[in-house]
N, C-alpha and C positions, 0 to 999 in steps of 0.2 A: 483561500487555502494556501496560495503561494506565499503570502506574507506571513501567515501563521507558521508554516513549516520553516521558512527562512529564518525567522526570528527565534524559534524555539528549539531547533534541532541542528546540531553540528553536521549531521550527515545529509542535510538538504542538498539536492542537486536538481537541475532542470530535467535530467533523465529520470530521476525518481518521480518527480511531479508528472511527467509525461506518462510514466508507467501507471500511476494511480488513476489517471483519467483516460487511458486507452480503452478500458472496459470497466464495467462497474465492480469488478473484482480483480484481484491479482493473486499470485502464488509465489512462493520462494523461488521456484524455477524461473519464472518470468523476470524477477528482479535480478537474479544471477545473470541471465542472458542480456538484459538491457543495460545494467550498470557495470557489468564485468567485475563483479565482486564474488567472494566465496559464499557458499550456502550458509555458513555460520553468520557471516556479516549480513546477508540478505534477511535471514530469519530474525536477527537482532533488530534490524531496522523495522521490519513489519510488526514484530511483537511489541516494540516500543510504541509504535503508532496505535496498535490495538489497545495497549494498556492506557494510553491517553485518550482513548475513545475517538480517534480520528478515523480509524478503520474498525470494522467488526470482524473478529476472528471466529471462524466456524470450521469445525472438523467434519469433513464429509468423507466417509470411507476411511482411507488411510492417510489422506492429505488434508492440509489446512488451506482454507481459502480466506482471503482478507478482503472484505466487502467495503467498498466506498459507499456507505449508506446515503450520503448526500447526493452523490451522482445517481445512484439507483433511484432514489425518490424523484429526482428531477426527470429522469427518463420515463418512469412509470406514470407520473402525473401529467405528462404532456398530452 
C-alpha cells in the first residue's frame, strides 16, 4: 500500500498512511486532526482514494466513513 500511494498520489505522506492503518476505517475529521489539513483538503484526499477503490466510501447517518477494506478483511479473517 505504501508503494502504491507513494507512486500514484502527490498527497502521500507517512501520516496519511498511518491514519489509514490505525483503524479499519477513517473519517474526514480524523485526517484533519492527524495531517493538520483543512476539511476540504482531507475530504479531497479521501474521496480520491475512494474513487480509485483504495478505500470504500460509505455514508452512515450524516457522516461519511472511508473503509480500508483490505485491512478489514485481514482483521476479520484472522
